[in-house]
KERO-428573 format. One record per residue (C-alpha): chain; x, y, z; residue number from 1. Coordinates in nm, 3 decimals. Layout:
<sites>
@chain A; px X; py Y; pz Z; resi NUM
...
</sites>
This chain:
<sites>
@chain A; px 2.665; py -2.569; pz -0.516; resi 1
@chain A; px 3.022; py -2.584; pz -0.388; resi 2
@chain A; px 3.341; py -2.530; pz -0.584; resi 3
@chain A; px 3.692; py -2.424; pz -0.507; resi 4
@chain A; px 3.797; py -2.067; pz -0.580; resi 5
@chain A; px 4.106; py -1.856; pz -0.561; resi 6
@chain A; px 4.097; py -1.697; pz -0.217; resi 7
@chain A; px 3.882; py -1.543; pz 0.049; resi 8
@chain A; px 3.776; py -1.186; pz -0.027; resi 9
@chain A; px 3.678; py -0.941; pz 0.249; resi 10
@chain A; px 3.538; py -0.589; pz 0.237; resi 11
@chain A; px 3.323; py -0.347; pz 0.439; resi 12
@chain A; px 2.977; py -0.248; pz 0.320; resi 13
@chain A; px 2.842; py 0.105; pz 0.367; resi 14
@chain A; px 2.661; py 0.260; pz 0.540; resi 15
@chain A; px 2.660; py 0.038; pz 0.849; resi 16
@chain A; px 3.001; py -0.129; pz 0.806; resi 17
@chain A; px 2.878; py -0.482; pz 0.765; resi 18
@chain A; px 3.149; py -0.732; pz 0.675; resi 19
@chain A; px 3.130; py -0.897; pz 0.333; resi 20
@chain A; px 3.316; py -1.228; pz 0.298; resi 21
@chain A; px 3.322; py -1.409; pz -0.034; resi 22
@chain A; px 3.488; py -1.735; pz -0.133; resi 23
@chain A; px 3.367; py -1.917; pz -0.443; resi 24
@chain A; px 2.989; py -1.974; pz -0.411; resi 25
@chain A; px 2.988; py -1.871; pz -0.043; resi 26
@chain A; px 2.885; py -1.507; pz -0.007; resi 27
@chain A; px 2.835; py -1.382; pz 0.348; resi 28
@chain A; px 2.710; py -1.050; pz 0.483; resi 29
@chain A; px 2.791; py -1.029; pz 0.853; resi 30
@chain A; px 2.676; py -0.785; pz 1.119; resi 31
@chain A; px 2.799; py -0.775; pz 1.479; resi 32
@chain A; px 2.703; py -0.532; pz 1.754; resi 33
@chain A; px 2.850; py -0.487; pz 2.099; resi 34
@chain A; px 3.185; py -0.426; pz 2.261; resi 35
@chain A; px 3.348; py -0.734; pz 2.106; resi 36
@chain A; px 3.220; py -0.670; pz 1.752; resi 37
@chain A; px 3.565; py -0.625; pz 1.600; resi 38
@chain A; px 3.687; py -0.947; pz 1.760; resi 39
@chain A; px 3.379; py -1.123; pz 1.625; resi 40
@chain A; px 3.456; py -1.001; pz 1.274; resi 41
@chain A; px 3.814; py -1.132; pz 1.302; resi 42
@chain A; px 3.680; py -1.468; pz 1.418; resi 43
@chain A; px 3.445; py -1.477; pz 1.116; resi 44
@chain A; px 3.738; py -1.425; pz 0.881; resi 45
@chain A; px 3.937; py -1.695; pz 1.060; resi 46
@chain A; px 3.643; py -1.939; pz 1.040; resi 47
@chain A; px 3.625; py -1.888; pz 0.663; resi 48
@chain A; px 3.993; py -1.955; pz 0.603; resi 49
@chain A; px 4.027; py -2.285; pz 0.412; resi 50
@chain A; px 3.663; py -2.370; pz 0.492; resi 51
@chain A; px 3.565; py -2.428; pz 0.131; resi 52
@chain A; px 3.866; py -2.642; pz 0.041; resi 53
@chain A; px 3.810; py -2.870; pz 0.340; resi 54
@chain A; px 3.437; py -2.903; pz 0.283; resi 55
@chain A; px 3.477; py -2.983; pz -0.088; resi 56
@chain A; px 3.669; py -3.298; pz 0.005; resi 57
@chain A; px 3.342; py -3.444; pz 0.134; resi 58
@chain A; px 3.128; py -3.345; pz -0.164; resi 59
@chain A; px 3.085; py -3.698; pz -0.306; resi 60
@chain A; px 2.925; py -3.814; pz 0.021; resi 61
@chain A; px 2.729; py -3.491; pz 0.068; resi 62
@chain A; px 2.558; py -3.542; pz -0.269; resi 63
@chain A; px 2.419; py -3.880; pz -0.159; resi 64
@chain A; px 2.117; py -3.941; pz 0.063; resi 65
@chain A; px 2.181; py -3.818; pz 0.414; resi 66
@chain A; px 2.362; py -4.059; pz 0.644; resi 67
@chain A; px 2.429; py -4.032; pz 1.016; resi 68
@chain A; px 2.628; py -3.718; pz 1.106; resi 69
@chain A; px 2.917; py -3.931; pz 1.232; resi 70
@chain A; px 2.988; py -4.038; pz 0.873; resi 71
@chain A; px 3.113; py -3.690; pz 0.789; resi 72
@chain A; px 3.438; py -3.527; pz 0.899; resi 73
@chain A; px 3.386; py -3.153; pz 0.860; resi 74
@chain A; px 3.173; py -2.982; pz 1.129; resi 75
@chain A; px 2.967; py -2.809; pz 0.859; resi 76
@chain A; px 2.904; py -3.144; pz 0.690; resi 77
@chain A; px 2.781; py -3.283; pz 1.022; resi 78
@chain A; px 2.551; py -2.980; pz 1.065; resi 79
@chain A; px 2.414; py -3.046; pz 0.716; resi 80
@chain A; px 2.349; py -3.412; pz 0.801; resi 81
@chain A; px 2.173; py -3.330; pz 1.127; resi 82
@chain A; px 1.949; py -3.078; pz 0.950; resi 83
@chain A; px 1.851; py -3.313; pz 0.667; resi 84
@chain A; px 1.813; py -3.627; pz 0.877; resi 85
@chain A; px 1.477; py -3.750; pz 0.996; resi 86
@chain A; px 1.279; py -3.680; pz 0.677; resi 87
@chain A; px 1.188; py -4.043; pz 0.628; resi 88
@chain A; px 1.130; py -4.151; pz 0.268; resi 89
@chain A; px 1.147; py -3.798; pz 0.129; resi 90
@chain A; px 1.443; py -3.752; pz -0.105; resi 91
@chain A; px 1.697; py -3.523; pz 0.056; resi 92
@chain A; px 2.075; py -3.495; pz 0.071; resi 93
@chain A; px 2.289; py -3.287; pz 0.306; resi 94
@chain A; px 2.329; py -3.033; pz 0.026; resi 95
@chain A; px 1.978; py -2.907; pz 0.106; resi 96
@chain A; px 2.124; py -2.741; pz 0.417; resi 97
@chain A; px 2.466; py -2.626; pz 0.299; resi 98
@chain A; px 2.403; py -2.249; pz 0.296; resi 99
@chain A; px 2.237; py -2.245; pz 0.636; resi 100
@chain A; px 2.501; py -2.473; pz 0.787; resi 101
@chain A; px 2.780; py -2.242; pz 0.672; resi 102
@chain A; px 2.599; py -1.945; pz 0.827; resi 103
@chain A; px 2.556; py -2.133; pz 1.156; resi 104
@chain A; px 2.922; py -2.236; pz 1.158; resi 105
@chain A; px 3.056; py -1.885; pz 1.108; resi 106
@chain A; px 2.812; py -1.739; pz 1.361; resi 107
@chain A; px 2.919; py -1.995; pz 1.623; resi 108
@chain A; px 3.281; py -1.890; pz 1.576; resi 109
@chain A; px 3.187; py -1.523; pz 1.615; resi 110
@chain A; px 2.985; py -1.570; pz 1.933; resi 111
@chain A; px 3.231; py -1.791; pz 2.121; resi 112
@chain A; px 3.345; py -1.484; pz 2.318; resi 113
@chain A; px 3.125; py -1.266; pz 2.538; resi 114
@chain A; px 3.050; py -0.903; pz 2.462; resi 115
@chain A; px 2.808; py -0.908; pz 2.170; resi 116
@chain A; px 2.450; py -0.783; pz 2.181; resi 117
@chain A; px 2.348; py -0.899; pz 1.833; resi 118
@chain A; px 2.506; py -1.082; pz 1.542; resi 119
@chain A; px 2.388; py -1.222; pz 1.211; resi 120
@chain A; px 2.541; py -1.411; pz 0.920; resi 121
@chain A; px 2.348; py -1.390; pz 0.594; resi 122
@chain A; px 2.455; py -1.649; pz 0.337; resi 123
@chain A; px 2.262; py -1.555; pz 0.024; resi 124
@chain A; px 1.935; py -1.515; pz 0.213; resi 125
@chain A; px 1.982; py -1.798; pz 0.460; resi 126
@chain A; px 2.047; py -1.623; pz 0.791; resi 127
@chain A; px 2.179; py -1.727; pz 1.132; resi 128
@chain A; px 2.104; py -1.491; pz 1.422; resi 129
@chain A; px 2.247; py -1.445; pz 1.771; resi 130
@chain A; px 2.084; py -1.227; pz 2.039; resi 131
@chain A; px 2.188; py -1.133; pz 2.390; resi 132
@chain A; px 1.921; py -1.136; pz 2.659; resi 133
@chain A; px 1.662; py -0.863; pz 2.613; resi 134
@chain A; px 1.741; py -0.797; pz 2.246; resi 135
@chain A; px 1.545; py -0.861; pz 1.928; resi 136
@chain A; px 1.589; py -0.836; pz 1.553; resi 137
@chain A; px 1.343; py -0.780; pz 1.268; resi 138
@chain A; px 1.394; py -0.932; pz 0.924; resi 139
@chain A; px 1.204; py -0.909; pz 0.597; resi 140
@chain A; px 1.044; py -1.226; pz 0.466; resi 141
@chain A; px 1.056; py -1.309; pz 0.093; resi 142
@chain A; px 1.171; py -0.952; pz 0.021; resi 143
@chain A; px 0.823; py -0.824; pz 0.103; resi 144
@chain A; px 0.820; py -0.490; pz 0.280; resi 145
@chain A; px 0.486; py -0.579; pz 0.437; resi 146
@chain A; px 0.604; py -0.911; pz 0.582; resi 147
@chain A; px 0.841; py -0.875; pz 0.872; resi 148
@chain A; px 0.948; py -1.133; pz 1.125; resi 149
@chain A; px 1.057; py -1.019; pz 1.469; resi 150
@chain A; px 1.279; py -1.260; pz 1.660; resi 151
@chain A; px 1.327; py -1.211; pz 2.035; resi 152
@chain A; px 1.596; py -1.339; pz 2.266; resi 153
@chain A; px 1.348; py -1.535; pz 2.478; resi 154
@chain A; px 1.251; py -1.766; pz 2.188; resi 155
@chain A; px 1.444; py -2.061; pz 2.044; resi 156
@chain A; px 1.431; py -1.928; pz 1.688; resi 157
@chain A; px 1.770; py -1.830; pz 1.547; resi 158
@chain A; px 1.759; py -1.918; pz 1.177; resi 159
@chain A; px 1.570; py -1.812; pz 0.866; resi 160
@chain A; px 1.599; py -1.946; pz 0.513; resi 161
@chain A; px 1.433; py -1.899; pz 0.175; resi 162
@chain A; px 1.384; py -2.146; pz -0.108; resi 163
@chain A; px 1.191; py -2.145; pz -0.435; resi 164
@chain A; px 1.231; py -2.194; pz -0.807; resi 165
@chain A; px 1.341; py -1.833; pz -0.863; resi 166
@chain A; px 1.625; py -1.848; pz -0.612; resi 167
@chain A; px 1.986; py -1.948; pz -0.656; resi 168
@chain A; px 1.920; py -2.316; pz -0.574; resi 169
@chain A; px 1.718; py -2.571; pz -0.769; resi 170
@chain A; px 1.358; py -2.648; pz -0.672; resi 171
@chain A; px 1.119; py -2.921; pz -0.776; resi 172
@chain A; px 0.817; py -2.703; pz -0.698; resi 173
@chain A; px 0.653; py -2.386; pz -0.823; resi 174
@chain A; px 0.680; py -2.160; pz -0.518; resi 175
@chain A; px 0.823; py -1.816; pz -0.585; resi 176
@chain A; px 0.948; py -1.825; pz -0.228; resi 177
@chain A; px 0.916; py -2.028; pz 0.089; resi 178
@chain A; px 1.056; py -1.864; pz 0.401; resi 179
@chain A; px 1.105; py -2.075; pz 0.713; resi 180
@chain A; px 1.187; py -1.970; pz 1.068; resi 181
@chain A; px 1.367; py -2.238; pz 1.272; resi 182
@chain A; px 1.599; py -2.289; pz 1.567; resi 183
@chain A; px 1.903; py -2.253; pz 1.340; resi 184
@chain A; px 1.977; py -2.166; pz 0.980; resi 185
@chain A; px 2.061; py -2.522; pz 0.871; resi 186
@chain A; px 1.723; py -2.654; pz 0.987; resi 187
@chain A; px 1.550; py -2.358; pz 0.824; resi 188
@chain A; px 1.740; py -2.419; pz 0.499; resi 189
@chain A; px 1.650; py -2.787; pz 0.482; resi 190
@chain A; px 1.285; py -2.727; pz 0.573; resi 191
@chain A; px 1.248; py -2.444; pz 0.320; resi 192
@chain A; px 1.388; py -2.672; pz 0.050; resi 193
@chain A; px 1.149; py -2.954; pz 0.136; resi 194
@chain A; px 0.844; py -2.727; pz 0.156; resi 195
@chain A; px 0.929; py -2.552; pz -0.171; resi 196
@chain A; px 0.962; py -2.891; pz -0.341; resi 197
@chain A; px 0.614; py -2.984; pz -0.218; resi 198
@chain A; px 0.446; py -2.669; pz -0.351; resi 199
@chain A; px 0.326; py -2.808; pz -0.680; resi 200
@chain A; px 0.036; py -2.873; pz -0.918; resi 201
@chain A; px -0.216; py -3.157; pz -0.875; resi 202
@chain A; px -0.047; py -3.481; pz -0.986; resi 203
@chain A; px -0.344; py -3.581; pz -1.203; resi 204
@chain A; px -0.331; py -3.280; pz -1.437; resi 205
@chain A; px -0.273; py -3.400; pz -1.795; resi 206
@chain A; px 0.035; py -3.270; pz -1.980; resi 207
@chain A; px -0.179; py -3.062; pz -2.216; resi 208
@chain A; px -0.350; py -2.871; pz -1.932; resi 209
@chain A; px -0.276; py -2.495; pz -1.961; resi 210
@chain A; px -0.126; py -2.485; pz -1.611; resi 211
@chain A; px 0.111; py -2.771; pz -1.696; resi 212
@chain A; px 0.204; py -2.595; pz -2.017; resi 213
@chain A; px 0.282; py -2.279; pz -1.819; resi 214
@chain A; px 0.565; py -2.447; pz -1.628; resi 215
@chain A; px 0.910; py -2.501; pz -1.774; resi 216
@chain A; px 1.125; py -2.775; pz -1.620; resi 217
@chain A; px 1.462; py -2.927; pz -1.704; resi 218
@chain A; px 1.669; py -3.213; pz -1.558; resi 219
@chain A; px 1.895; py -3.083; pz -1.285; resi 220
@chain A; px 2.205; py -3.245; pz -1.434; resi 221
@chain A; px 2.151; py -3.052; pz -1.760; resi 222
@chain A; px 2.205; py -2.732; pz -1.563; resi 223
@chain A; px 2.469; py -2.864; pz -1.324; resi 224
@chain A; px 2.615; py -3.206; pz -1.410; resi 225
@chain A; px 2.725; py -3.271; pz -1.052; resi 226
@chain A; px 2.389; py -3.175; pz -0.894; resi 227
@chain A; px 2.271; py -3.402; pz -0.614; resi 228
@chain A; px 1.925; py -3.398; pz -0.778; resi 229
@chain A; px 2.050; py -3.598; pz -1.077; resi 230
@chain A; px 1.789; py -3.623; pz -1.352; resi 231
@chain A; px 1.500; py -3.490; pz -1.142; resi 232
@chain A; px 1.311; py -3.210; pz -1.317; resi 233
@chain A; px 1.372; py -2.868; pz -1.162; resi 234
@chain A; px 1.153; py -2.567; pz -1.228; resi 235
@chain A; px 1.291; py -2.282; pz -1.438; resi 236
@chain A; px 0.985; py -2.070; pz -1.524; resi 237
@chain A; px 0.623; py -2.048; pz -1.408; resi 238
@chain A; px 0.368; py -1.866; pz -1.620; resi 239
@chain A; px 0.007; py -1.775; pz -1.546; resi 240
@chain A; px -0.178; py -2.031; pz -1.334; resi 241
@chain A; px -0.542; py -2.084; pz -1.252; resi 242
@chain A; px -0.672; py -1.996; pz -0.908; resi 243
@chain A; px -0.748; py -2.364; pz -0.847; resi 244
@chain A; px -0.390; py -2.471; pz -0.915; resi 245
@chain A; px -0.245; py -2.193; pz -0.701; resi 246
@chain A; px -0.471; py -2.291; pz -0.413; resi 247
@chain A; px -0.377; py -2.658; pz -0.452; resi 248
@chain A; px -0.005; py -2.567; pz -0.447; resi 249
@chain A; px -0.047; py -2.353; pz -0.136; resi 250
@chain A; px -0.241; py -2.631; pz 0.037; resi 251
@chain A; px 0.034; py -2.879; pz -0.049; resi 252
@chain A; px 0.292; py -2.642; pz 0.096; resi 253
@chain A; px 0.087; py -2.597; pz 0.412; resi 254
@chain A; px 0.050; py -2.973; pz 0.455; resi 255
@chain A; px 0.426; py -3.022; pz 0.419; resi 256
@chain A; px 0.498; py -2.737; pz 0.661; resi 257
@chain A; px 0.275; py -2.886; pz 0.928; resi 258
@chain A; px 0.427; py -3.231; pz 0.875; resi 259
@chain A; px 0.776; py -3.089; pz 0.921; resi 260
@chain A; px 0.670; py -2.888; pz 1.225; resi 261
@chain A; px 0.583; py -3.220; pz 1.388; resi 262
@chain A; px 0.937; py -3.357; pz 1.345; resi 263
@chain A; px 1.168; py -3.057; pz 1.329; resi 264
@chain A; px 1.213; py -2.739; pz 1.538; resi 265
@chain A; px 1.060; py -2.492; pz 1.293; resi 266
@chain A; px 0.812; py -2.218; pz 1.385; resi 267
@chain A; px 0.636; py -2.223; pz 1.048; resi 268
@chain A; px 0.662; py -2.082; pz 0.699; resi 269
@chain A; px 0.550; py -1.810; pz 0.463; resi 270
@chain A; px 0.467; py -1.956; pz 0.120; resi 271
@chain A; px 0.430; py -1.737; pz -0.191; resi 272
@chain A; px 0.297; py -1.853; pz -0.529; resi 273
@chain A; px 0.255; py -1.563; pz -0.770; resi 274
@chain A; px 0.080; py -1.288; pz -0.569; resi 275
@chain A; px -0.083; py -1.536; pz -0.330; resi 276
@chain A; px 0.061; py -1.586; pz 0.016; resi 277
@chain A; px -0.005; py -1.847; pz 0.282; resi 278
@chain A; px 0.134; py -1.820; pz 0.634; resi 279
@chain A; px 0.155; py -2.143; pz 0.833; resi 280
@chain A; px 0.233; py -2.139; pz 1.203; resi 281
@chain A; px 0.443; py -1.844; pz 1.323; resi 282
@chain A; px 0.150; py -1.733; pz 1.545; resi 283
@chain A; px 0.115; py -1.445; pz 1.304; resi 284
@chain A; px -0.064; py -1.115; pz 1.344; resi 285
@chain A; px -0.144; py -0.981; pz 0.999; resi 286
@chain A; px -0.277; py -0.647; pz 0.882; resi 287
@chain A; px -0.483; py -0.605; pz 0.567; resi 288
@chain A; px -0.174; py -0.569; pz 0.349; resi 289
@chain A; px -0.028; py -0.903; pz 0.465; resi 290
@chain A; px 0.127; py -0.740; pz 0.731; resi 291
@chain A; px 0.327; py -0.637; pz 0.956; resi 292
@chain A; px 0.449; py -0.801; pz 1.260; resi 293
@chain A; px 0.507; py -1.157; pz 1.357; resi 294
@chain A; px 0.512; py -1.072; pz 1.723; resi 295
@chain A; px 0.757; py -1.200; pz 1.983; resi 296
@chain A; px 0.581; py -1.514; pz 2.098; resi 297
@chain A; px 0.740; py -1.714; pz 2.379; resi 298
@chain A; px 0.777; py -2.035; pz 2.185; resi 299
@chain A; px 0.922; py -2.342; pz 2.347; resi 300
@chain A; px 1.015; py -2.661; pz 2.172; resi 301
@chain A; px 0.710; py -2.851; pz 2.296; resi 302
@chain A; px 0.470; py -2.577; pz 2.189; resi 303
@chain A; px 0.555; py -2.545; pz 1.822; resi 304
@chain A; px 0.239; py -2.688; pz 1.666; resi 305
@chain A; px -0.040; py -2.428; pz 1.679; resi 306
</sites>
């Protein structure tokens, strides 16, 4: 969702002095390390000035099916279009990548000058990373202490995003969370949205089936009249589900993940439905508690499908 707001708000967050920038629905937590960190923070503030007002001008087009990037004027709008293009007949608009695209845009402004060792821009859980040679960063996945993703400078992966019915965005599926690692945050954002939409019950379940009854859905425009999803039913609550339905939903999410891995630069996904977790791709190394470390694999763009 995008809307105009009064003005950009900036503050420092203890204990590690991360920068918090807030403007309307955009809420960024920014961390920079290295000798040019303060300059990077100033560049982040500058990049956010008037960003929302200029992007809102293109909202009518951004709520339609994705067109070629050249159709859009704002650089963030073009990032959104690139991330959501190529999905064929699947329904998707550039809005599926808005949070990640904003994170990428601000990070690019911060890292235009030399002198940083690490930087990250977290836009409500959709995160863009930058790493100097020889550095790495570890991030939690789906807010699970036992699931950590380590990103190294010698990989192409620089973006992570989360989607699901319980998040701040609308979802057509029943995933509590889908976390995607990609080459940038916009691609991760779009892929997480598409995978989360695919995590669903078998289409042949009758309406009176207990698992169908356990799910509450409502037309998107009833919650947000201007939503790009229109009258599509978005998930609001998911009650107890049978093991068969959970497994079907996870399988559907895995199938969609692998299909997207074939067309987009994503490393894979972690999919969570209730207390069940499926990890697809990521060349993961798991301990008995779901675990631990997704190790620094030397991925290259032609080696993404395991």
